[in-house]
N, C-alpha and C positions, 0 to 999 in steps of 0.2 A: 717582595723580591722586584729589583729593577734586571731592565730585558737586557741587560749587556751581564748582571752577575748570573741571570738565568742560562745565556746563550753560553758561557763561560762554563758553566757547572754541566751544562747538556754534553757540552762535546769534551768536556774530559769523561764523564762517565761513559759516551759513548766509546773513545779510545780504551778505555779499561775493559768496557766489555770483551767488543774488538779483538784485541789483545788476548783475553781470555781465551774465547772459542777460537783464533787461530792455534793457539797453544795446545789445543786441545784436540785430540783425534777425532773425527767422524764417529760418527754413534753413539756419541756423548750425548745426552741428551740438553744441552746448554745454550742452545738458542733462546730455550725462554727467559733468559736472563733479559732479552733483549726489550721484555715486556715494560721491565724498570725503568728504561728510557721512557716511555710511551705514560707508565703512572707518574714520572716526576712532573707530568704536566699540571697537574695537582695543583702546581705553585705558578704556572704562567698565568698572564693576566689576558692574553688573545686566546680566542674563542678556536683559533684556528690549528692552536701549537698541538692538542691531541693527535690532530690529522696529520702535520707536515712530518711530528717524530714519527706516526707508524710507517709514513711513506720510507722515512731514514731507516726505522729501525729492521724495514722489510730488505732493502737495499744493503747493508750490516749484514742480514741473516744469509742473505746469499752469497754476500763477499765472505761472509768468516766459509762456509760453505768449502767456498772455492778456495780459500788459502787455508784449510785446518791438511792436515797428514792423515795420508789412508790411513784408517784403519784394517780392522777386521772386519768392520761392519759390513753389512748387503746394502746392495747404493738403494733398495727398497725402503730401508729402516730409516737410512740418513734422509731419502725424500721427504717420507712421514713427518719425521723429526720434523723437518724444516718447514715442512705446511703445517703441520697441529701448532710450532710457532708463531706463525705469519697469522694463523689464525687467531691466536691468544693475543698477539699484537692489535689486531684490529677490532676484537672485541672491547679489549682495555680502551683504544681510544674510542672510541662511542660512549662506555661508562663514564670516560674522564670528561669528553664533551657535555654529554647530559648532566654530569654533578659541576660543570664548571655553568653552564644552561640554567640550572637551578638555584645556584649560586647567586648569580647574575641577576636572577628576578627577584630572589630573596632580598639581594643589596637594593632592589630599586623597592619593592614593597617597603622596606626597612628607610628607603630615602624621603619616600610620599609619606609612612608613616611621621617620622621625625619632622617633617614639614608640614606637617597637618598638625600635630601637636606644637611645634614653633607658632603657627597662624594662632592657634585654638589660646595658646598661653599670653600671646599680645592682645588679642581681641580679649583676653580675660582682666589683662594687664588695665587695658586701656577702661573695661567697664569696669574695673576699681576704680583706677584714678577719676572717672567718671563720677562714681556714688561718694568717694571721698570728697569733690568738689561738691556736689549737693548737700552732703551731710555736713562741711562745713559753711558752704552758703544757709542753709537752717537753720542748723546753728547760729548762723550770726542774723538769722532774721531773728529769733527766737529771743538772743540778747539782745536785740533795739527793740522789740517787743517787750521783754520786759522792763527796762528803762521807760518806754514807755506809760506801763502801767505804774510804775514807778512816781514817775510824774504826776498819773492821771492821781494816784494818791495824794499826792500832795495836794492839786489842783481841790480835789474832794474836802478834804482837810482842811482847806484853807480858805481857798478862792468862795468856795462855795458856802463853806460854814458861815464867817463874815458876815455877809448880807443875812443870813438867817438867824444869827445871833440879834442883829440889827432889826429885824423886822417882828422877834419875841417882844425886842424891848420898847419898840419903840407901839407896839401892841398893848404893852403896860403900860407906858404913860398914857395911849388914848382910854385906857378903861380908868384911868387915874381923872384924865379931864373929864370924863363922861362923869365921873363921879362928883366932882367938884360943881359942873353945870346944874347937877340934879339935885343940889344939895340947894344953890341957888335960887333955883326955881321953885322948893318948895319954901323957901323962908320969903319969897314973892309970887305967889298966889297969880296976881292980878295979870302975871306977865301971861298964865294961860290961858287967860279967858278968852281971846280971839283965837280965830280959825288960824291961823301961822301959830301961833303959840301953841295949840292945841296939837298940830303937824308936827312942831318940834318935840312934844313931849312923846308922842308914839313912836318917834324916830328913837329916841333917846331910849324909851324902855324897852323897844321889842327889836325893830332894826338894827340898829346900830350895834347892840351885845352881840346879836347873834352875828352879825359880820364878823365881829371880833372874835367871835366863840368859836368859828370858823376860821378864819386865820391864822387863829391861834392853834387849834388842832390838825392843821394843815404843815403848821410848821412842825410842830410834833412829829409826825409823819415824815415830814422830808427827814427830819433831824436824824429818827430812826433807821431811814433806809440808808443815811451817809455811813453811819454807825455800823450797817453791816456792811456796807461796798469796802469800811477798812479794816474790816475783820477779817472778809477774805480777803484781803489785800496782804494783812499781815498774815495770813494763812501761808500765802504764796512766799513769803517770804522768811520766814518762822527758820531755824535750825534745831531740827528734829534730831532730840537723843537716841536711837536705837539701842533696846536693851531689853533683857529678857520680860516678860512679861505676864502675870500671874492674868489670863483672862478672866478665868471664874473670877478670881476676887474683884475685877472690874468690873462686871454683869453684876453681880452680886449688889453694889455698888450703886450703880445706875436703876436698879429695880428697887431698892430702897428707898431711894431718891424722890421714884414714881408709885413708893406706895400707895398711897393716898388715891390717886385715879386709880390705880389697880383695884384698889379693894373697892370705892364705889362702884366703879361701873362692874365688878362679881367677876374679874376677869380672868379666866386661868391662865398660867404659867407655867411652860415645861421648857427646864431649861437641862440638854444634854451635855453630849461630852464637848470640851471646851477646851482642845490642844493650849496651852503654851505660844506663845509670839515673840520674837523679837520686833518690838516697835517703841514708839513714843506714847509712854504711857498715857498721860494728858492728851495727849488730842485722840489717842485710842477711845478714852473713857469718852469724847463728845462723840467720837461716831456709834460707838453703842447706844449713848443716851439720845442722838437723834434719831436714829433707827426703828430704836425699841419706843421712845415716846410718839414717834409716826405711826407705830403699829397701832400702840393703845388710842390714839387719836380717833384714827379713821376707821375704828371696828364698827360693826352693825349694829346699832341697837335694837333689830330685831330680833338676834340668836345669841347667845351664851360667846360670851370673847372668847378666843382660844389662840397664843401665843408660846412661839417653838424655837428655843435660840440655841444653835449645836454647832458643831466646828467637825473639821477631820483635815488630818494632815495629808499633804499629797506628795509628790517628788518634789516639784519645785516651789511651793509655796503652800499655804495654810488656808483652807478656805472657812467661812463661817455662813451660817442663814438665820435670817430672820426671818418668820414664817407667821403669819397671819392670815386669820379667816373671816377679816374685815370686809368693808366694800369694793375692794379690787380698783383697778386701774383700769381702762380702757387701751386696748394698745399704741391705738392714733395717739395719745397722750405719753407714752413712752418719753418722749424727746424732752418734754416741757418738765419734769419730773426734780431735774438736775441743775437746769437755767435757775439763773438769782430772780428773783420777786415773778417767778411762774409757779401756778398751782395749775394740780392737775382735779377734775371731777367739782362734787358741787361744793361752792365756797361757803361753809359753816361751821368752818374752824378757824379760830383765832392763830393767827400767825401771819410773818411775814414774807414766808416762800422762799428761806435762805436755807433752811436747815440742811439738805437733801443736797445744797451747793457746796455749800462747807464739808459735807462729810464726803465727797468727791475730791474737792482739793485735797484732804488729808490723806486719803489713798491714793490718789497719783503722785502727792510728793513721797509715797512711801515706796512706788515703783509697783503698785498695785493696780485691781480693776475692781469696781463697784456696778452691777447689771441688776436687773430684777426680770422676776416672769409674775404676770398677775393673771386676773381673769376678772371681770364684775361681777359681782354678789358671790364669789367664792372667794376671792384672798389673795395676797400680794407675800412672796417672798424676795427679799434680797439677800444677794449673794455680795461677800467681801473677800477678796483673795489677796493676803497680802503676801510678798513673795520672800525667801527664806534667805539670810545673809548670803550675798553672793549669786543669786540665781535673779537679781535685780536686773 
């Protein structure tokens, strides 16, 4: 309520109450109506208003007593009536004042809270904007890195493979040339009678073939590494088709392909509950093939091998476990397990060190996780978590 409106309303209310008081004979307890003037200060914005109105009401109470027609009431009753009315007026003034003080304090607290909320909202908005910027920058970095990986894959597949093919080709030609020289020397044995001839014959029969064999085997190994890198790069670019997969059927197919190694080692296989999962079945078959194959290859020959394959549904994902009682992996080697061309522990098993790198890439592309728990001479458990559709 505006100040002018409040003043005009208060004057009108005071005049009305005084008019009623003047027309009413003394002895009627109508002076109590002046309390309404004080109570009207609930709508005032000034803290002084209740006391100003109390003074006004007190004056009007006395004025009303002076102007009212004398009745039959005793003067003592009239005085008591007016005194009680004034007491009620001032008690009301104090009550209204305390209420207004509380209201102002509450409003101040409300304003402070709104200010804090606004400041916190501003801080959160700023933090959100910074986070969105960081995510955008990170996405940009990852996009650039992905393009670099594509470039790297192109370099590997073309720029590195071309000279490798040349090396193998020229190695083959050198072998043919050495064969021709050998046949010429066989037809002309007199050429080998000299010291120089004997030295050349030794080089042609032993040193050169051994060197060429080393070059050829190194080229084959390099070709295998290039193929492994290309395969990993293709997995990064592959479009996975996620659909409901019969996990038990996939695992049984993998075990059938490994049946010779399993039977040769006398390995005991236990397949537990394997929930169906929405995933790319071809890729997941490779995941189970690599992890189960590793479990078979790295069993401890000093004790009967045991492998357990199981799974369980969780709130946001499906967890699979491949557990063995094999050699185990030292904790300091955990970081090597998923790195390309890195292998943990004793290197007495054939392999290129890429199997688990493939597995990690496939699981990551599904939005999942893979980790392990292991203890040397006890065994290893690989955990594979595949998120449910919509939870990735």
